[in-house]
mmCIF entry with sequence, helices, sheets and N, C-alpha, C, O atoms, coordinates in Angstrom:
data_MODEL
# 
_entry.id   MODEL 
# 
_entity.id                         1 
_entity.type                       polymer 
_entity.pdbx_number_of_molecules   1 
# 
_entity_poly.entity_id                      1 
_entity_poly.type                           'polypeptide(L)' 
_entity_poly.nstd_linkage                   no 
_entity_poly.nstd_monomer                   no 
_entity_poly.pdbx_seq_one_letter_code       MKVQKVIVEEKSYPLYILLDKEFEVIEPVKRFIKYLDNTGKAPN 
_entity_poly.pdbx_seq_one_letter_code_can   MKVQKVIVEEKSYPLYILLDKEFEVIEPVKRFIKYLDNTGKAPN 
_entity_poly.pdbx_strand_id                 A 
# 
loop_
_entity_poly_seq.entity_id 
_entity_poly_seq.num 
_entity_poly_seq.mon_id 
_entity_poly_seq.hetero 
1 1  MET n 
1 2  LYS n 
1 3  VAL n 
1 4  GLN n 
1 5  LYS n 
1 6  VAL n 
1 7  ILE n 
1 8  VAL n 
1 9  GLU n 
1 10 GLU n 
1 11 LYS n 
1 12 SER n 
1 13 TYR n 
1 14 PRO n 
1 15 LEU n 
1 16 TYR n 
1 17 ILE n 
1 18 LEU n 
1 19 LEU n 
1 20 ASP n 
1 21 LYS n 
1 22 GLU n 
1 23 PHE n 
1 24 GLU n 
1 25 VAL n 
1 26 ILE n 
1 27 GLU n 
1 28 PRO n 
1 29 VAL n 
1 30 LYS n 
1 31 ARG n 
1 32 PHE n 
1 33 ILE n 
1 34 LYS n 
1 35 TYR n 
1 36 LEU n 
1 37 ASP n 
1 38 ASN n 
1 39 THR n 
1 40 GLY n 
1 41 LYS n 
1 42 ALA n 
1 43 PRO n 
1 44 ASN n 
# 
_struct_asym.id          A 
_struct_asym.entity_id   1 
# 
_struct_conf.conf_type_id            HELX_P 
_struct_conf.id                      HELX_P1 
_struct_conf.pdbx_PDB_helix_id       AA1 
_struct_conf.beg_label_comp_id       GLU 
_struct_conf.beg_label_asym_id       A 
_struct_conf.beg_label_seq_id        27 
_struct_conf.pdbx_beg_PDB_ins_code   ? 
_struct_conf.end_label_comp_id       ASN 
_struct_conf.end_label_asym_id       A 
_struct_conf.end_label_seq_id        38 
_struct_conf.pdbx_end_PDB_ins_code   ? 
_struct_conf.beg_auth_comp_id        GLU 
_struct_conf.beg_auth_asym_id        A 
_struct_conf.beg_auth_seq_id         27 
_struct_conf.end_auth_comp_id        ASN 
_struct_conf.end_auth_asym_id        A 
_struct_conf.end_auth_seq_id         38 
_struct_conf.pdbx_PDB_helix_class    1 
_struct_conf.details                 ? 
_struct_conf.pdbx_PDB_helix_length   12 
# 
_struct_conf_type.id          HELX_P 
_struct_conf_type.criteria    ? 
_struct_conf_type.reference   ? 
# 
_struct_sheet.id               AA1 
_struct_sheet.type             ? 
_struct_sheet.number_strands   2 
_struct_sheet.details          ? 
# 
_struct_sheet_order.sheet_id     AA1 
_struct_sheet_order.range_id_1   1 
_struct_sheet_order.range_id_2   2 
_struct_sheet_order.offset       ? 
_struct_sheet_order.sense        anti-parallel 
# 
loop_
_struct_sheet_range.sheet_id 
_struct_sheet_range.id 
_struct_sheet_range.beg_label_comp_id 
_struct_sheet_range.beg_label_asym_id 
_struct_sheet_range.beg_label_seq_id 
_struct_sheet_range.pdbx_beg_PDB_ins_code 
_struct_sheet_range.end_label_comp_id 
_struct_sheet_range.end_label_asym_id 
_struct_sheet_range.end_label_seq_id 
_struct_sheet_range.pdbx_end_PDB_ins_code 
_struct_sheet_range.beg_auth_comp_id 
_struct_sheet_range.beg_auth_asym_id 
_struct_sheet_range.beg_auth_seq_id 
_struct_sheet_range.end_auth_comp_id 
_struct_sheet_range.end_auth_asym_id 
_struct_sheet_range.end_auth_seq_id 
AA1 1 LYS A 2  ? VAL A 6  ? LYS A 2  VAL A 6  
AA1 2 LEU A 15 ? LEU A 19 ? LEU A 15 LEU A 19 
# 
loop_
_atom_site.group_PDB 
_atom_site.id 
_atom_site.type_symbol 
_atom_site.label_atom_id 
_atom_site.label_alt_id 
_atom_site.label_comp_id 
_atom_site.label_asym_id 
_atom_site.label_entity_id 
_atom_site.label_seq_id 
_atom_site.pdbx_PDB_ins_code 
_atom_site.Cartn_x 
_atom_site.Cartn_y 
_atom_site.Cartn_z 
_atom_site.occupancy 
_atom_site.B_iso_or_equiv 
_atom_site.pdbx_formal_charge 
_atom_site.auth_seq_id 
_atom_site.auth_comp_id 
_atom_site.auth_asym_id 
_atom_site.auth_atom_id 
_atom_site.pdbx_PDB_model_num 
ATOM 1   N N  . MET A 1 1  ? 12.546  -8.167  1.730   1.00 0.00 ? 1  MET A N  1 
ATOM 2   C CA . MET A 1 1  ? 11.329  -7.361  1.585   1.00 0.00 ? 1  MET A CA 1 
ATOM 3   C C  . MET A 1 1  ? 10.587  -7.874  0.327   1.00 0.00 ? 1  MET A C  1 
ATOM 4   O O  . MET A 1 1  ? 11.157  -8.443  -0.604  1.00 0.00 ? 1  MET A O  1 
ATOM 5   N N  . LYS A 1 2  ? 9.271   -7.618  0.391   1.00 0.00 ? 2  LYS A N  1 
ATOM 6   C CA . LYS A 1 2  ? 8.424   -8.046  -0.686  1.00 0.00 ? 2  LYS A CA 1 
ATOM 7   C C  . LYS A 1 2  ? 7.324   -7.037  -0.883  1.00 0.00 ? 2  LYS A C  1 
ATOM 8   O O  . LYS A 1 2  ? 6.791   -6.501  0.089   1.00 0.00 ? 2  LYS A O  1 
ATOM 9   N N  . VAL A 1 3  ? 6.975   -6.768  -2.126  1.00 0.00 ? 3  VAL A N  1 
ATOM 10  C CA . VAL A 1 3  ? 5.818   -5.897  -2.460  1.00 0.00 ? 3  VAL A CA 1 
ATOM 11  C C  . VAL A 1 3  ? 4.640   -6.796  -2.680  1.00 0.00 ? 3  VAL A C  1 
ATOM 12  O O  . VAL A 1 3  ? 4.705   -7.768  -3.432  1.00 0.00 ? 3  VAL A O  1 
ATOM 13  N N  . GLN A 1 4  ? 3.522   -6.449  -1.990  1.00 0.00 ? 4  GLN A N  1 
ATOM 14  C CA . GLN A 1 4  ? 2.320   -7.271  -2.115  1.00 0.00 ? 4  GLN A CA 1 
ATOM 15  C C  . GLN A 1 4  ? 1.199   -6.437  -2.703  1.00 0.00 ? 4  GLN A C  1 
ATOM 16  O O  . GLN A 1 4  ? 0.950   -5.320  -2.251  1.00 0.00 ? 4  GLN A O  1 
ATOM 17  N N  . LYS A 1 5  ? 0.530   -6.966  -3.695  1.00 0.00 ? 5  LYS A N  1 
ATOM 18  C CA . LYS A 1 5  ? -0.609  -6.311  -4.325  1.00 0.00 ? 5  LYS A CA 1 
ATOM 19  C C  . LYS A 1 5  ? -1.853  -6.580  -3.455  1.00 0.00 ? 5  LYS A C  1 
ATOM 20  O O  . LYS A 1 5  ? -2.059  -7.699  -2.984  1.00 0.00 ? 5  LYS A O  1 
ATOM 21  N N  . VAL A 1 6  ? -2.664  -5.552  -3.255  1.00 0.00 ? 6  VAL A N  1 
ATOM 22  C CA . VAL A 1 6  ? -3.894  -5.686  -2.421  1.00 0.00 ? 6  VAL A CA 1 
ATOM 23  C C  . VAL A 1 6  ? -5.050  -5.163  -3.256  1.00 0.00 ? 6  VAL A C  1 
ATOM 24  O O  . VAL A 1 6  ? -4.997  -4.053  -3.785  1.00 0.00 ? 6  VAL A O  1 
ATOM 25  N N  . ILE A 1 7  ? -6.080  -5.962  -3.366  1.00 0.00 ? 7  ILE A N  1 
ATOM 26  C CA . ILE A 1 7  ? -7.304  -5.537  -4.068  1.00 0.00 ? 7  ILE A CA 1 
ATOM 27  C C  . ILE A 1 7  ? -8.342  -5.087  -3.044  1.00 0.00 ? 7  ILE A C  1 
ATOM 28  O O  . ILE A 1 7  ? -8.716  -5.831  -2.137  1.00 0.00 ? 7  ILE A O  1 
ATOM 29  N N  . VAL A 1 8  ? -8.795  -3.843  -3.220  1.00 0.00 ? 8  VAL A N  1 
ATOM 30  C CA . VAL A 1 8  ? -9.790  -3.259  -2.347  1.00 0.00 ? 8  VAL A CA 1 
ATOM 31  C C  . VAL A 1 8  ? -11.049 -2.992  -3.186  1.00 0.00 ? 8  VAL A C  1 
ATOM 32  O O  . VAL A 1 8  ? -10.976 -2.310  -4.208  1.00 0.00 ? 8  VAL A O  1 
ATOM 33  N N  . GLU A 1 9  ? -12.164 -3.509  -2.773  1.00 0.00 ? 9  GLU A N  1 
ATOM 34  C CA . GLU A 1 9  ? -13.410 -3.401  -3.548  1.00 0.00 ? 9  GLU A CA 1 
ATOM 35  C C  . GLU A 1 9  ? -13.823 -1.994  -3.856  1.00 0.00 ? 9  GLU A C  1 
ATOM 36  O O  . GLU A 1 9  ? -14.392 -1.717  -4.912  1.00 0.00 ? 9  GLU A O  1 
ATOM 37  N N  . GLU A 1 10 ? -13.533 -1.083  -2.916  1.00 0.00 ? 10 GLU A N  1 
ATOM 38  C CA . GLU A 1 10 ? -13.936 0.287   -3.105  1.00 0.00 ? 10 GLU A CA 1 
ATOM 39  C C  . GLU A 1 10 ? -13.090 1.111   -4.080  1.00 0.00 ? 10 GLU A C  1 
ATOM 40  O O  . GLU A 1 10 ? -13.451 2.223   -4.467  1.00 0.00 ? 10 GLU A O  1 
ATOM 41  N N  . LYS A 1 11 ? -11.942 0.519   -4.465  1.00 0.00 ? 11 LYS A N  1 
ATOM 42  C CA . LYS A 1 11 ? -10.980 1.217   -5.330  1.00 0.00 ? 11 LYS A CA 1 
ATOM 43  C C  . LYS A 1 11 ? -11.068 0.613   -6.730  1.00 0.00 ? 11 LYS A C  1 
ATOM 44  O O  . LYS A 1 11 ? -11.329 -0.580  -6.890  1.00 0.00 ? 11 LYS A O  1 
ATOM 45  N N  . SER A 1 12 ? -10.849 1.448   -7.732  1.00 0.00 ? 12 SER A N  1 
ATOM 46  C CA . SER A 1 12 ? -10.831 0.936   -9.120  1.00 0.00 ? 12 SER A CA 1 
ATOM 47  C C  . SER A 1 12 ? -9.423  0.556   -9.562  1.00 0.00 ? 12 SER A C  1 
ATOM 48  O O  . SER A 1 12 ? -9.205  0.247   -10.734 1.00 0.00 ? 12 SER A O  1 
ATOM 49  N N  . TYR A 1 13 ? -8.483  0.577   -8.656  1.00 0.00 ? 13 TYR A N  1 
ATOM 50  C CA . TYR A 1 13 ? -7.118  0.235   -8.937  1.00 0.00 ? 13 TYR A CA 1 
ATOM 51  C C  . TYR A 1 13 ? -6.524  -0.547  -7.767  1.00 0.00 ? 13 TYR A C  1 
ATOM 52  O O  . TYR A 1 13 ? -7.003  -0.413  -6.641  1.00 0.00 ? 13 TYR A O  1 
ATOM 53  N N  . PRO A 1 14 ? -5.519  -1.341  -7.998  1.00 0.00 ? 14 PRO A N  1 
ATOM 54  C CA . PRO A 1 14 ? -4.923  -2.132  -6.898  1.00 0.00 ? 14 PRO A CA 1 
ATOM 55  C C  . PRO A 1 14 ? -4.035  -1.222  -6.033  1.00 0.00 ? 14 PRO A C  1 
ATOM 56  O O  . PRO A 1 14 ? -3.524  -0.200  -6.491  1.00 0.00 ? 14 PRO A O  1 
ATOM 57  N N  . LEU A 1 15 ? -3.875  -1.625  -4.794  1.00 0.00 ? 15 LEU A N  1 
ATOM 58  C CA . LEU A 1 15 ? -2.927  -0.957  -3.860  1.00 0.00 ? 15 LEU A CA 1 
ATOM 59  C C  . LEU A 1 15 ? -1.776  -1.892  -3.654  1.00 0.00 ? 15 LEU A C  1 
ATOM 60  O O  . LEU A 1 15 ? -1.898  -3.089  -3.913  1.00 0.00 ? 15 LEU A O  1 
ATOM 61  N N  . TYR A 1 16 ? -0.661  -1.378  -3.195  1.00 0.00 ? 16 TYR A N  1 
ATOM 62  C CA . TYR A 1 16 ? 0.531   -2.146  -2.927  1.00 0.00 ? 16 TYR A CA 1 
ATOM 63  C C  . TYR A 1 16 ? 1.062   -1.836  -1.560  1.00 0.00 ? 16 TYR A C  1 
ATOM 64  O O  . TYR A 1 16 ? 1.036   -0.684  -1.125  1.00 0.00 ? 16 TYR A O  1 
ATOM 65  N N  . ILE A 1 17 ? 1.564   -2.887  -0.845  1.00 0.00 ? 17 ILE A N  1 
ATOM 66  C CA . ILE A 1 17 ? 2.150   -2.673  0.465   1.00 0.00 ? 17 ILE A CA 1 
ATOM 67  C C  . ILE A 1 17 ? 3.525   -3.322  0.427   1.00 0.00 ? 17 ILE A C  1 
ATOM 68  O O  . ILE A 1 17 ? 3.811   -4.197  -0.390  1.00 0.00 ? 17 ILE A O  1 
ATOM 69  N N  . LEU A 1 18 ? 4.385   -2.847  1.367   1.00 0.00 ? 18 LEU A N  1 
ATOM 70  C CA . LEU A 1 18 ? 5.726   -3.424  1.477   1.00 0.00 ? 18 LEU A CA 1 
ATOM 71  C C  . LEU A 1 18 ? 5.793   -4.269  2.707   1.00 0.00 ? 18 LEU A C  1 
ATOM 72  O O  . LEU A 1 18 ? 5.411   -3.832  3.792   1.00 0.00 ? 18 LEU A O  1 
ATOM 73  N N  . LEU A 1 19 ? 6.281   -5.495  2.552   1.00 0.00 ? 19 LEU A N  1 
ATOM 74  C CA . LEU A 1 19 ? 6.401   -6.453  3.643   1.00 0.00 ? 19 LEU A CA 1 
ATOM 75  C C  . LEU A 1 19 ? 7.865   -6.694  4.004   1.00 0.00 ? 19 LEU A C  1 
ATOM 76  O O  . LEU A 1 19 ? 8.725   -6.688  3.123   1.00 0.00 ? 19 LEU A O  1 
ATOM 77  N N  . ASP A 1 20 ? 8.157   -6.904  5.281   1.00 0.00 ? 20 ASP A N  1 
ATOM 78  C CA . ASP A 1 20 ? 9.516   -7.218  5.692   1.00 0.00 ? 20 ASP A CA 1 
ATOM 79  C C  . ASP A 1 20 ? 9.809   -8.701  5.496   1.00 0.00 ? 20 ASP A C  1 
ATOM 80  O O  . ASP A 1 20 ? 9.010   -9.425  4.901   1.00 0.00 ? 20 ASP A O  1 
ATOM 81  N N  . LYS A 1 21 ? 10.956  -9.150  5.999   1.00 0.00 ? 21 LYS A N  1 
ATOM 82  C CA . LYS A 1 21 ? 11.329  -10.562 5.780   1.00 0.00 ? 21 LYS A CA 1 
ATOM 83  C C  . LYS A 1 21 ? 10.482  -11.547 6.549   1.00 0.00 ? 21 LYS A C  1 
ATOM 84  O O  . LYS A 1 21 ? 10.496  -12.742 6.253   1.00 0.00 ? 21 LYS A O  1 
ATOM 85  N N  . GLU A 1 22 ? 9.737   -11.062 7.540   1.00 0.00 ? 22 GLU A N  1 
ATOM 86  C CA . GLU A 1 22 ? 8.769   -11.943 8.244   1.00 0.00 ? 22 GLU A CA 1 
ATOM 87  C C  . GLU A 1 22 ? 7.357   -11.768 7.708   1.00 0.00 ? 22 GLU A C  1 
ATOM 88  O O  . GLU A 1 22 ? 6.397   -12.256 8.304   1.00 0.00 ? 22 GLU A O  1 
ATOM 89  N N  . PHE A 1 23 ? 7.231   -11.083 6.601   1.00 0.00 ? 23 PHE A N  1 
ATOM 90  C CA . PHE A 1 23 ? 5.961   -10.791 5.907   1.00 0.00 ? 23 PHE A CA 1 
ATOM 91  C C  . PHE A 1 23 ? 5.036   -9.953  6.753   1.00 0.00 ? 23 PHE A C  1 
ATOM 92  O O  . PHE A 1 23 ? 3.815   -10.106 6.699   1.00 0.00 ? 23 PHE A O  1 
ATOM 93  N N  . GLU A 1 24 ? 5.626   -9.058  7.544   1.00 0.00 ? 24 GLU A N  1 
ATOM 94  C CA . GLU A 1 24 ? 4.862   -8.079  8.321   1.00 0.00 ? 24 GLU A CA 1 
ATOM 95  C C  . GLU A 1 24 ? 4.857   -6.762  7.524   1.00 0.00 ? 24 GLU A C  1 
ATOM 96  O O  . GLU A 1 24 ? 5.837   -6.420  6.862   1.00 0.00 ? 24 GLU A O  1 
ATOM 97  N N  . VAL A 1 25 ? 3.733   -6.035  7.602   1.00 0.00 ? 25 VAL A N  1 
ATOM 98  C CA . VAL A 1 25 ? 3.649   -4.743  6.924   1.00 0.00 ? 25 VAL A CA 1 
ATOM 99  C C  . VAL A 1 25 ? 4.589   -3.753  7.560   1.00 0.00 ? 25 VAL A C  1 
ATOM 100 O O  . VAL A 1 25 ? 4.671   -3.660  8.785   1.00 0.00 ? 25 VAL A O  1 
ATOM 101 N N  . ILE A 1 26 ? 5.301   -3.011  6.732   1.00 0.00 ? 26 ILE A N  1 
ATOM 102 C CA . ILE A 1 26 ? 6.197   -1.963  7.227   1.00 0.00 ? 26 ILE A CA 1 
ATOM 103 C C  . ILE A 1 26 ? 5.355   -0.688  7.391   1.00 0.00 ? 26 ILE A C  1 
ATOM 104 O O  . ILE A 1 26 ? 5.009   -0.021  6.416   1.00 0.00 ? 26 ILE A O  1 
ATOM 105 N N  . GLU A 1 27 ? 5.037   -0.372  8.657   1.00 0.00 ? 27 GLU A N  1 
ATOM 106 C CA . GLU A 1 27 ? 4.072   0.679   8.983   1.00 0.00 ? 27 GLU A CA 1 
ATOM 107 C C  . GLU A 1 27 ? 4.367   2.063   8.408   1.00 0.00 ? 27 GLU A C  1 
ATOM 108 O O  . GLU A 1 27 ? 3.449   2.689   7.879   1.00 0.00 ? 27 GLU A O  1 
ATOM 109 N N  . PRO A 1 28 ? 5.592   2.572   8.484   1.00 0.00 ? 28 PRO A N  1 
ATOM 110 C CA . PRO A 1 28 ? 5.830   3.927   7.904   1.00 0.00 ? 28 PRO A CA 1 
ATOM 111 C C  . PRO A 1 28 ? 5.541   3.962   6.409   1.00 0.00 ? 28 PRO A C  1 
ATOM 112 O O  . PRO A 1 28 ? 5.038   4.967   5.908   1.00 0.00 ? 28 PRO A O  1 
ATOM 113 N N  . VAL A 1 29 ? 5.847   2.892   5.690   1.00 0.00 ? 29 VAL A N  1 
ATOM 114 C CA . VAL A 1 29 ? 5.593   2.862   4.245   1.00 0.00 ? 29 VAL A CA 1 
ATOM 115 C C  . VAL A 1 29 ? 4.059   2.788   4.048   1.00 0.00 ? 29 VAL A C  1 
ATOM 116 O O  . VAL A 1 29 ? 3.519   3.488   3.191   1.00 0.00 ? 29 VAL A O  1 
ATOM 117 N N  . LYS A 1 30 ? 3.380   1.973   4.809   1.00 0.00 ? 30 LYS A N  1 
ATOM 118 C CA . LYS A 1 30 ? 1.918   1.858   4.719   1.00 0.00 ? 30 LYS A CA 1 
ATOM 119 C C  . LYS A 1 30 ? 1.236   3.222   4.938   1.00 0.00 ? 30 LYS A C  1 
ATOM 120 O O  . LYS A 1 30 ? 0.324   3.601   4.202   1.00 0.00 ? 30 LYS A O  1 
ATOM 121 N N  . ARG A 1 31 ? 1.697   3.942   5.961   1.00 0.00 ? 31 ARG A N  1 
ATOM 122 C CA . ARG A 1 31 ? 1.097   5.262   6.252   1.00 0.00 ? 31 ARG A CA 1 
ATOM 123 C C  . ARG A 1 31 ? 1.342   6.241   5.088   1.00 0.00 ? 31 ARG A C  1 
ATOM 124 O O  . ARG A 1 31 ? 0.453   7.011   4.724   1.00 0.00 ? 31 ARG A O  1 
ATOM 125 N N  . PHE A 1 32 ? 2.552   6.205   4.512   1.00 0.00 ? 32 PHE A N  1 
ATOM 126 C CA . PHE A 1 32 ? 2.865   7.103   3.400   1.00 0.00 ? 32 PHE A CA 1 
ATOM 127 C C  . PHE A 1 32 ? 2.020   6.754   2.175   1.00 0.00 ? 32 PHE A C  1 
ATOM 128 O O  . PHE A 1 32 ? 1.492   7.649   1.514   1.00 0.00 ? 32 PHE A O  1 
ATOM 129 N N  . ILE A 1 33 ? 1.889   5.481   1.872   1.00 0.00 ? 33 ILE A N  1 
ATOM 130 C CA . ILE A 1 33 ? 1.098   5.059   0.701   1.00 0.00 ? 33 ILE A CA 1 
ATOM 131 C C  . ILE A 1 33 ? -0.353  5.446   0.936   1.00 0.00 ? 33 ILE A C  1 
ATOM 132 O O  . ILE A 1 33 ? -1.021  5.898   0.006   1.00 0.00 ? 33 ILE A O  1 
ATOM 133 N N  . LYS A 1 34 ? -0.860  5.281   2.157   1.00 0.00 ? 34 LYS A N  1 
ATOM 134 C CA . LYS A 1 34 ? -2.231  5.671   2.476   1.00 0.00 ? 34 LYS A CA 1 
ATOM 135 C C  . LYS A 1 34 ? -2.420  7.160   2.319   1.00 0.00 ? 34 LYS A C  1 
ATOM 136 O O  . LYS A 1 34 ? -3.449  7.594   1.801   1.00 0.00 ? 34 LYS A O  1 
ATOM 137 N N  . TYR A 1 35 ? -1.466  7.950   2.746   1.00 0.00 ? 35 TYR A N  1 
ATOM 138 C CA . TYR A 1 35 ? -1.509  9.410   2.572   1.00 0.00 ? 35 TYR A CA 1 
ATOM 139 C C  . TYR A 1 35 ? -1.596  9.766   1.065   1.00 0.00 ? 35 TYR A C  1 
ATOM 140 O O  . TYR A 1 35 ? -2.436  10.562  0.644   1.00 0.00 ? 35 TYR A O  1 
ATOM 141 N N  . LEU A 1 36 ? -0.700  9.146   0.278   1.00 0.00 ? 36 LEU A N  1 
ATOM 142 C CA . LEU A 1 36 ? -0.723  9.428   -1.155  1.00 0.00 ? 36 LEU A CA 1 
ATOM 143 C C  . LEU A 1 36 ? -2.070  9.054   -1.785  1.00 0.00 ? 36 LEU A C  1 
ATOM 144 O O  . LEU A 1 36 ? -2.609  9.793   -2.609  1.00 0.00 ? 36 LEU A O  1 
ATOM 145 N N  . ASP A 1 37 ? -2.600  7.901   -1.386  1.00 0.00 ? 37 ASP A N  1 
ATOM 146 C CA . ASP A 1 37 ? -3.903  7.473   -1.957  1.00 0.00 ? 37 ASP A CA 1 
ATOM 147 C C  . ASP A 1 37 ? -5.029  8.416   -1.530  1.00 0.00 ? 37 ASP A C  1 
ATOM 148 O O  . ASP A 1 37 ? -5.851  8.822   -2.351  1.00 0.00 ? 37 ASP A O  1 
ATOM 149 N N  . ASN A 1 38 ? -5.060  8.763   -0.232  1.00 0.00 ? 38 ASN A N  1 
ATOM 150 C CA . ASN A 1 38 ? -6.132  9.608   0.283   1.00 0.00 ? 38 ASN A CA 1 
ATOM 151 C C  . ASN A 1 38 ? -6.105  11.024  -0.259  1.00 0.00 ? 38 ASN A C  1 
ATOM 152 O O  . ASN A 1 38 ? -7.150  11.670  -0.332  1.00 0.00 ? 38 ASN A O  1 
ATOM 153 N N  . THR A 1 39 ? -4.936  11.526  -0.641  1.00 0.00 ? 39 THR A N  1 
ATOM 154 C CA . THR A 1 39 ? -4.860  12.902  -1.178  1.00 0.00 ? 39 THR A CA 1 
ATOM 155 C C  . THR A 1 39 ? -4.881  12.873  -2.704  1.00 0.00 ? 39 THR A C  1 
ATOM 156 O O  . THR A 1 39 ? -4.774  13.927  -3.332  1.00 0.00 ? 39 THR A O  1 
ATOM 157 N N  . GLY A 1 40 ? -5.013  11.713  -3.309  1.00 0.00 ? 40 GLY A N  1 
ATOM 158 C CA . GLY A 1 40 ? -5.106  11.637  -4.775  1.00 0.00 ? 40 GLY A CA 1 
ATOM 159 C C  . GLY A 1 40 ? -3.817  11.937  -5.481  1.00 0.00 ? 40 GLY A C  1 
ATOM 160 O O  . GLY A 1 40 ? -3.834  12.235  -6.675  1.00 0.00 ? 40 GLY A O  1 
ATOM 161 N N  . LYS A 1 41 ? -2.693  11.872  -4.792  1.00 0.00 ? 41 LYS A N  1 
ATOM 162 C CA . LYS A 1 41 ? -1.426  12.191  -5.416  1.00 0.00 ? 41 LYS A CA 1 
ATOM 163 C C  . LYS A 1 41 ? -0.870  11.066  -6.252  1.00 0.00 ? 41 LYS A C  1 
ATOM 164 O O  . LYS A 1 41 ? -0.141  11.317  -7.212  1.00 0.00 ? 41 LYS A O  1 
ATOM 165 N N  . ALA A 1 42 ? -1.195  9.827   -5.913  1.00 0.00 ? 42 ALA A N  1 
ATOM 166 C CA . ALA A 1 42 ? -0.686  8.696   -6.689  1.00 0.00 ? 42 ALA A CA 1 
ATOM 167 C C  . ALA A 1 42 ? -1.646  7.483   -6.540  1.00 0.00 ? 42 ALA A C  1 
ATOM 168 O O  . ALA A 1 42 ? -1.975  7.070   -5.428  1.00 0.00 ? 42 ALA A O  1 
ATOM 169 N N  . PRO A 1 43 ? -2.067  6.949   -7.657  1.00 0.00 ? 43 PRO A N  1 
ATOM 170 C CA . PRO A 1 43 ? -2.912  5.779   -7.523  1.00 0.00 ? 43 PRO A CA 1 
ATOM 171 C C  . PRO A 1 43 ? -2.135  4.519   -7.224  1.00 0.00 ? 43 PRO A C  1 
ATOM 172 O O  . PRO A 1 43 ? -2.511  3.410   -7.605  1.00 0.00 ? 43 PRO A O  1 
ATOM 173 N N  . ASN A 1 44 ? -1.013  4.737   -6.511  1.00 0.00 ? 44 ASN A N  1 
ATOM 174 C CA . ASN A 1 44 ? -0.243  3.632   -5.960  1.00 0.00 ? 44 ASN A CA 1 
ATOM 175 C C  . ASN A 1 44 ? 0.284   2.763   -7.049  1.00 0.00 ? 44 ASN A C  1 
ATOM 176 O O  . ASN A 1 44 ? 0.962   1.773   -6.775  1.00 0.00 ? 44 ASN A O  1 
# 
């Protein structure tokens, strides 16, 4: 697994996603991180 930093122009902070061994996004983690970001609970 690998953590990948993602820069989004609309955000003032970087986001991070978790990738599996084939470098595919792990969807449940992505959805949880998106939930945290959208609700303002964690700037990731």
